[in-house]
N, C-alpha and C positions, 0 to 999 in steps of 0.2 A: 529574435523573439520566438518563443516555442510555439509549435502548431498543437499544442495539447487541446483536445476537443472534448468538452463535456456536453453530451447531447441534452436537449431539452426533455423534461419529463414526458414520457409517452412516446418517445421516439421509437418507432418500430423497425428500424433498420436491423437486418439479420444479425449483425455482430452485437447488437444489444438485446437481442431476443435469444441469444445463445450464450450461456455463461462462459463457455471455453472461449469463444471468440472474443467476448468482452473482456475477459482476465488477460488473454493474450495480447490484445490491443493495449491494455494498461501496462503490461510488461514492456511493450515496445515504447510506450510514452516515458516510462521510467528510464529506460536506456537513453532515450533522446534527452532527457533532462539532465541526466549525468553528463552527457556530451556538452550540453549547454553550459552547466556549472563549470566545467573543466575549461572551456573556451573562452568564458567571459571574465571580466574583472570589475572591480569596484561595485558600484551600485547594481549593474547588470547581473553580477555573480551573485549578490545578495538576494536579488529578486528571483533568479532561477533557483537558488538553493532553497528559499522559502517555498516555492511551488513544488520542488522535489520532496521536501519534508512533509508537506501537506498530502501530496499523492501517496507517498510511502504510507503514511499513517492510516489514511483512509482506506486504502487498498488492503493492507494487512489486517485491519479491523474486520473488513467485510469477509475476507477469507477466513479469519478465526471464528466468525459467527455463523457463516453459511457453508463455506466449501469444506472445511475441515471436518465439521460434524458429519456431513454427507459422505465423505471419504472413509472417516472412522466406521461408520455403520455398514457401508456398502463394499468396501474393498477388502479382499483377502489380506490379512495382515495390516489392515487400515489403522489399527490403533498404533502400531509402532511407526508407520509411515507419518502419521500426523504428529506423534511425539517428536520425531525427528524435525519436521517442519517447524513446529512450535519452539524447539530449541534454538534453530536457526533465526527465527523471527525475534526471540528474546534477545539474542546477541546482537542482531542488526539494530533493534531498538535502543539498545545501550549505546552503540557506537553512534547512532543518529542523535541520541539526546545529548551526548558529549559534544559532538559536532555543532549542534544548535546553540551551544554555550559560546563556541568560538566566533570571532569576526571571521568573515571570508577572506580577509587579507592576512590573517595570522598565519606564520610560517607552518604552524603544526596543522592547519586546516587541510591542504591538499593531500599529504600523505595519509591522513585519517579518512579522506573522501576516497581516495583510490582503494583503500582497504574495504571501506564499506561497499563500493562499487563491486569489487570482486566477490565479497560475500553475498550481496543481493542478486548477482547474476548466478552464482552457483545455486542459490536458494530458488530462483525462478526456474532454472533448468530442472531441478529436483521436483518441484511442483508440476511442471509440465509434464515430466516422465512418469511420475508415481501417482499422481492425482488426476491431472486434467485428462490424460489418455484414458484412465478408467471411466471417468465421468463421460467422455464422448462415447465410449463403447457400450456403457451400461444404461444410458438414459436416453429417452425418446425426446423428440422435439418439444413436447409439452413440458416435460421435466426440465430440460435445458432452459426453457423460457421461464419457468417458475424460479428456477435457481438464479437466473439473471435478474429477475425482479427482486428476489431476496438480497442479492448483492447490492443492487442500486439502493434498496431502502436502507440497508446497514450503512452504506457509504454516506447517505443523507444525514445520519445521525452520529457519524463517527467523530471521534476526537481528530484534530487536525495536527496534533504533535505526538511524538512517541511516548508511550507510557510502558517501559520495561516492567515486566512482571504481570502485565494484563494481557495474557495471551489466550486465555480460554474464551469460548463463547459466553459462558455465564458470567465471567468477571467483566467481559466487554459490556454485557446487558446491564449488570449492576453499576458499574462505574462509568461506562461510556457516556451516557447523557450529561452527567456533572462535569467529566473532563472535557466533553465536546463543548459545553457552554464556556467553561474557563478558557479553552484554547481559543475559540472564536473571539472571545472578549480580548484576549491577549493579541490576536491577530489585528483586531480593529485598532486597538491602542497603538501597536507597532506601526501600522499603516498610517495613522493620524500623525505620528510623531515624525514621520518621514525618514530619510536615509539614516542608516546607522544601526 
């Protein structure tokens, strides 16, 4: 079982009041969930994959709404850095949406999962290098805490499934609540219906 931890609202641990620490922890959680999906089989693999899909969707939405706009405005060359990250996110969402249609026992599933993992890891390294480093250097403690609150608020309202083509903060704000409601309803139905 995954050790993915979602702290309660108002948790003031340092990693959750510093946006860079929060996002880096989530990158670690994503890596761990990829490991769990790869190592599991049957219903355990399906469950781990559902958690991975949800975490990736929520995490990327929050970055698109909070982190990328901040980097675009504050980073030298920020516009191009963000455009590159958005292109990576769109490609990953397309692969993730395709994978979400497969049964985890399908022979096509693991090769696509491994491709997605490679792409997601490269994307995370680029964010850490080109965005997170800048945020850490240019933002004081209060700013890091404000960004962390923004990320957590965005995650609370984010869709739980990938929506390729919705990579901008504005698109997420406009479509996110409707997509989130639909996704959360689909998640509840899938859970009620049991395995499969």
